[in-house]
VMD Tcl script that builds the backbone (N, CA, C; Angstrom):
set m [mol new atoms 129]
animate dup $m
set s [atomselect $m all]
$s set {name element resname resid chain x y z} {
  {N N UNK 1 A 28.317 100.814 -54.909}
  {CA C UNK 1 A 27.112 101.390 -55.382}
  {C C UNK 1 A 26.927 102.766 -54.747}
  {N N UNK 2 A 26.645 103.784 -55.532}
  {CA C UNK 2 A 26.414 105.107 -54.959}
  {C C UNK 2 A 24.994 105.272 -54.449}
  {N N UNK 3 A 24.776 106.327 -53.649}
  {CA C UNK 3 A 23.488 106.555 -52.990}
  {C C UNK 3 A 22.361 106.635 -53.973}
  {N N UNK 4 A 22.529 107.412 -55.012}
  {CA C UNK 4 A 21.385 107.635 -55.994}
  {C C UNK 4 A 20.982 106.348 -56.660}
  {N N UNK 5 A 22.003 105.517 -57.008}
  {CA C UNK 5 A 21.708 104.201 -57.633}
  {C C UNK 5 A 20.977 103.302 -56.667}
  {N N UNK 6 A 21.415 103.330 -55.430}
  {CA C UNK 6 A 20.783 102.554 -54.371}
  {C C UNK 6 A 19.390 102.930 -54.130}
  {N N UNK 7 A 19.107 104.226 -54.006}
  {CA C UNK 7 A 17.727 104.679 -53.840}
  {C C UNK 7 A 16.833 104.451 -55.065}
  {N N UNK 8 A 17.428 104.554 -56.261}
  {CA C UNK 8 A 16.680 104.258 -57.423}
  {C C UNK 8 A 16.293 102.778 -57.478}
  {N N UNK 9 A 17.209 101.906 -57.145}
  {CA C UNK 9 A 16.892 100.505 -57.084}
  {C C UNK 9 A 15.822 100.150 -56.071}
  {N N UNK 10 A 15.875 100.818 -54.922}
  {CA C UNK 10 A 14.816 100.564 -53.922}
  {C C UNK 10 A 13.472 100.997 -54.416}
  {N N UNK 11 A 13.494 102.233 -55.085}
  {CA C UNK 11 A 12.193 102.681 -55.640}
  {C C UNK 11 A 11.659 101.733 -56.677}
  {N N UNK 12 A 12.505 101.154 -57.522}
  {CA C UNK 12 A 12.071 100.207 -58.523}
  {C C UNK 12 A 11.514 98.954 -57.886}
  {N N UNK 13 A 12.046 98.607 -56.701}
  {CA C UNK 13 A 11.584 97.402 -56.000}
  {C C UNK 13 A 10.400 97.726 -55.070}
  {N N UNK 14 A 9.850 98.960 -55.161}
  {CA C UNK 14 A 8.754 99.364 -54.299}
  {C C UNK 14 A 9.049 99.317 -52.807}
  {N N UNK 15 A 10.307 99.650 -52.467}
  {CA C UNK 15 A 10.734 99.694 -51.082}
  {C C UNK 15 A 10.786 101.192 -50.678}
  {N N UNK 16 A 10.001 101.542 -49.698}
  {CA C UNK 16 A 9.925 102.912 -49.220}
  {C C UNK 16 A 10.562 103.028 -47.798}
  {N N UNK 17 A 11.637 103.708 -47.739}
  {CA C UNK 17 A 12.328 103.940 -46.427}
  {C C UNK 17 A 13.023 105.240 -46.433}
  {N N UNK 18 A 13.038 105.944 -45.300}
  {CA C UNK 18 A 13.673 107.256 -45.298}
  {C C UNK 18 A 15.132 107.148 -44.936}
  {N N UNK 19 A 15.861 108.227 -45.101}
  {CA C UNK 19 A 17.337 108.223 -44.891}
  {C C UNK 19 A 17.669 107.938 -43.429}
  {N N UNK 20 A 16.855 108.400 -42.495}
  {CA C UNK 20 A 17.173 108.185 -41.110}
  {C C UNK 20 A 17.084 106.703 -40.739}
  {N N UNK 21 A 16.113 106.026 -41.265}
  {CA C UNK 21 A 15.910 104.597 -41.003}
  {C C UNK 21 A 17.030 103.782 -41.713}
  {N N UNK 22 A 17.425 104.222 -42.906}
  {CA C UNK 22 A 18.506 103.567 -43.585}
  {C C UNK 22 A 19.771 103.666 -42.767}
  {N N UNK 23 A 20.051 104.887 -42.192}
  {CA C UNK 23 A 21.212 105.036 -41.418}
  {C C UNK 23 A 21.189 104.185 -40.126}
  {N N UNK 24 A 20.047 104.168 -39.481}
  {CA C UNK 24 A 19.936 103.323 -38.298}
  {C C UNK 24 A 20.090 101.823 -38.611}
  {N N UNK 25 A 19.559 101.425 -39.720}
  {CA C UNK 25 A 19.681 100.018 -40.123}
  {C C UNK 25 A 21.131 99.657 -40.416}
  {N N UNK 26 A 21.837 100.620 -41.164}
  {CA C UNK 26 A 23.205 100.317 -41.501}
  {C C UNK 26 A 24.098 100.240 -40.245}
  {N N UNK 27 A 23.768 101.024 -39.227}
  {CA C UNK 27 A 24.586 100.970 -37.985}
  {C C UNK 27 A 24.221 99.851 -37.087}
  {N N UNK 28 A 22.936 99.592 -36.872}
  {CA C UNK 28 A 22.462 98.641 -35.890}
  {C C UNK 28 A 22.137 97.216 -36.430}
  {N N UNK 29 A 21.955 97.136 -37.746}
  {CA C UNK 29 A 21.579 95.822 -38.316}
  {C C UNK 29 A 22.193 95.669 -39.697}
  {N N UNK 30 A 23.522 95.551 -39.777}
  {CA C UNK 30 A 24.214 95.503 -41.072}
  {C C UNK 30 A 23.707 94.379 -41.992}
  {N N UNK 31 A 23.252 93.297 -41.432}
  {CA C UNK 31 A 22.767 92.139 -42.263}
  {C C UNK 31 A 21.536 92.558 -42.999}
  {N N UNK 32 A 20.620 93.210 -42.345}
  {CA C UNK 32 A 19.383 93.645 -42.969}
  {C C UNK 32 A 19.677 94.780 -44.025}
  {N N UNK 33 A 20.656 95.620 -43.715}
  {CA C UNK 33 A 21.003 96.609 -44.731}
  {C C UNK 33 A 21.606 95.988 -45.914}
  {N N UNK 34 A 22.457 94.922 -45.762}
  {CA C UNK 34 A 23.040 94.201 -46.894}
  {C C UNK 34 A 21.939 93.628 -47.730}
  {N N UNK 35 A 20.831 93.150 -47.121}
  {CA C UNK 35 A 19.722 92.596 -47.902}
  {C C UNK 35 A 19.056 93.664 -48.727}
  {N N UNK 36 A 18.971 94.835 -48.184}
  {CA C UNK 36 A 18.377 95.958 -48.928}
  {C C UNK 36 A 19.254 96.354 -50.139}
  {N N UNK 37 A 20.549 96.203 -49.963}
  {CA C UNK 37 A 21.492 96.480 -51.060}
  {C C UNK 37 A 21.287 95.429 -52.145}
  {N N UNK 38 A 21.119 94.213 -51.728}
  {CA C UNK 38 A 20.837 93.134 -52.707}
  {C C UNK 38 A 19.565 93.354 -53.509}
  {N N UNK 39 A 18.502 93.830 -52.778}
  {CA C UNK 39 A 17.258 94.107 -53.381}
  {C C UNK 39 A 17.425 95.210 -54.429}
  {N N UNK 40 A 18.147 96.265 -54.048}
  {CA C UNK 40 A 18.310 97.374 -54.923}
  {C C UNK 40 A 19.149 97.013 -56.185}
  {N N UNK 41 A 20.125 96.150 -55.994}
  {CA C UNK 41 A 20.963 95.676 -57.156}
  {C C UNK 41 A 20.075 94.875 -58.083}
  {N N UNK 42 A 19.205 94.063 -57.629}
  {CA C UNK 42 A 18.389 93.204 -58.474}
  {C C UNK 42 A 17.343 93.963 -59.225}
  {N N UNK 43 A 16.899 95.105 -58.692}
  {CA C UNK 43 A 15.814 95.842 -59.282}
  {C C UNK 43 A 16.275 96.701 -60.483}
}
mol reanalyze $m
mol bondsrecalc $m
mol representation Tube
mol addrep $m
C-alpha cells in the first residue's frame, strides 16, 4: 500500500494522525501500526 492510499483510508475511517506520530508508531509499536494499516484497508 502506498502512502497516499494509506492516508486516504485513514481519512475515510475518521482517523486523524500526523506523519510524525505515524513514524513513531511504525518504529516503536509495529503491532499498532499494523492495526492502522488494517483499518485503512477496510475503509
